[in-house]
Each structure stands twice: as structure tokens, then as C-alpha cells.
C-alpha positions as CSV (number, residue, x, y, z in Angstrom):
1,M,0.0,0.0,0.0
2,T,1.2,3.5,-0.8
3,R,1.2,6.5,1.4
4,A,-1.9,7.9,-0.4
5,D,-3.7,4.6,0.3
6,W,-3.0,5.0,4.1
7,V,-4.1,8.7,4.1
8,L,-7.3,7.7,2.3
9,L,-8.0,4.8,4.7
10,L,-7.4,7.1,7.8
11,A,-9.7,9.8,6.3
12,L,-12.4,7.2,5.8
13,L,-12.1,5.8,9.3
14,A,-12.1,9.3,10.8
15,G,-15.3,10.1,8.9
16,L,-17.3,7.1,10.2
17,P,-18.5,8.8,13.4
18,W,-19.8,11.7,11.5
19,L,-21.7,9.4,9.1
20,Y,-23.2,7.5,12.0
21,V,-24.5,10.7,13.7
22,H,-25.7,12.2,10.5
23,F,-27.5,9.3,8.9
24,W,-28.4,6.7,11.6
25,N,-29.2,8.9,14.6
26,S,-32.8,10.0,14.4
27,A,-34.8,12.5,16.4
28,P,-36.9,11.3,19.3
29,G,-40.5,10.9,18.6
30,Q,-43.3,13.2,19.8
31,Q,-46.5,11.3,19.1
32,L,-47.7,7.7,18.6
33,A,-50.0,6.6,15.8
34,I,-52.1,3.5,16.5
35,L,-53.4,2.0,13.3
36,T,-56.0,-0.7,13.2
37,A,-58.1,-2.3,10.5
38,E,-61.1,-0.4,12.0
39,G,-61.1,3.3,11.1
40,P,-58.6,6.1,10.9
41,P,-55.3,6.2,12.9
42,R,-55.4,7.3,16.5
43,I,-52.7,9.9,17.3
44,L,-51.6,10.3,20.9
45,P,-48.7,12.1,22.6
46,L,-45.9,10.0,24.0
47,Y,-46.5,11.6,27.5
48,P,-48.0,10.9,30.1
49,N,-47.3,7.3,30.9
50,R,-50.3,5.0,30.3
51,E,-51.5,1.6,29.0
52,L,-54.0,1.3,26.2
53,R,-56.2,-1.7,25.3
54,I,-56.7,-1.7,21.5
55,A,-59.3,-4.0,19.9
56,G,-57.9,-6.0,16.9
57,A,-59.1,-8.8,14.6
58,L,-58.1,-11.6,17.0
59,G,-58.7,-9.8,20.3
60,D,-57.2,-7.0,22.4
61,S,-53.6,-5.8,22.2
62,L,-52.2,-4.0,25.2
63,I,-49.8,-1.1,24.4
64,R,-47.7,0.7,27.0
65,I,-46.6,4.3,26.6
66,E,-43.8,5.2,29.1
67,Q,-41.1,8.0,29.2
68,G,-41.5,9.0,25.6
69,R,-41.5,5.4,24.1
70,A,-44.1,2.7,23.4
71,R,-44.3,-1.0,23.0
72,F,-46.8,-4.0,22.8
73,I,-47.1,-5.6,26.2
74,A,-49.6,-8.3,25.2
75,S,-51.5,-9.3,22.1
76,A,-53.9,-12.0,20.9
77,C,-51.6,-13.3,18.2
78,S,-49.9,-16.7,18.5
79,N,-46.1,-16.0,18.0
80,K,-45.9,-12.6,19.9
81,V,-43.3,-11.0,17.6
82,C,-44.9,-7.6,18.3
83,V,-44.2,-8.1,22.1
84,Q,-40.7,-9.3,21.5
85,R,-39.9,-6.2,19.4
86,G,-39.6,-4.1,22.5
87,W,-39.6,-0.4,22.9
88,I,-39.8,2.1,20.0
89,D,-38.9,5.7,20.5
90,A,-37.3,7.2,17.4
91,S,-39.3,9.0,14.8
92,G,-40.4,6.6,12.1
93,E,-40.0,3.4,14.1
94,T,-42.8,0.9,13.8
95,S,-44.0,-2.2,15.6
96,A,-46.9,-4.3,14.3
97,C,-49.0,-7.3,15.2
98,L,-50.0,-8.4,11.7
99,P,-52.3,-11.3,12.7
100,N,-54.3,-8.9,15.0
101,R,-54.1,-6.0,12.5
102,V,-52.8,-3.5,15.0
103,S,-49.6,-1.4,14.5
104,I,-48.0,1.5,16.2
105,Q,-45.6,4.1,14.8
106,V,-43.7,6.8,16.4
107,L,-44.2,10.2,14.7
108,G,-41.8,13.2,14.9
109,R,-40.3,15.9,12.7
110,D,-37.7,13.7,10.9
111,A,-38.7,10.1,10.2
112,R,-35.9,7.6,10.2
113,Y,-37.5,5.6,7.3
114,D,-39.6,6.9,4.5
115,A,-41.5,3.6,4.0
116,V,-41.8,0.3,5.6
117,N,-42.8,-2.9,3.8
118,F,-44.3,-6.0,5.3
């Protein structure tokens, strides 16, 4: 490797922290959208702390909002992937219980993703 190769390699390594902060660090969310097969989305603030029981196609889903983040606590689906997803707090993050037709999405000024496909 030549001296120019080393300089280029060091410049790229030095730029990685900037790339991480600029592209992968998203703003915290401000609101939570709860989407079901029944009707329009329900938009709620991420404060105060509370638990919500949302009716779905298979039964009720329990959603907890706590300290500016949200998650599924329980759902009527069989494999519980939505519960295992854990907390979501960044703008654009989504968690869904597809068998129960209930999903939640954190809303904010800058979304982390512009589209999500299932």
C-alpha cells in the first residue's frame, strides 16, 4: 500500500463517526400513531405514561406508553413477535401485530424511514 492509500484509509475511518451521527441517529418521537383495520389512525402524545387496550381482529392488544417510548405488552396473536420487538422511541420506528391487524408508529419531525414494507 502506498502513502496515499494510508491517508485515504485514515480519512475514511475518521469520517465514520460523522456518518453515524448524520445518517443513523434519528430524532426522538413526539407522538404515537395507533393503526387498526377499523377506522382512521389514533394519534396520541408519548407523554403521560399509560396503558391502552386496542381491539384487533383476533382480540385485544395491550400497548404501554412510558417515558417517551411505546411497546406492545400483550397481544392476541400466537407468536408474539410484536411483544418481542420491545420499545420504540425514534421518529419513524414501527411495531406491528399483523395477525391482529394492529400497528404502532412513532411520529416526529424527521422520520428515520420513508417507507416500511411488510
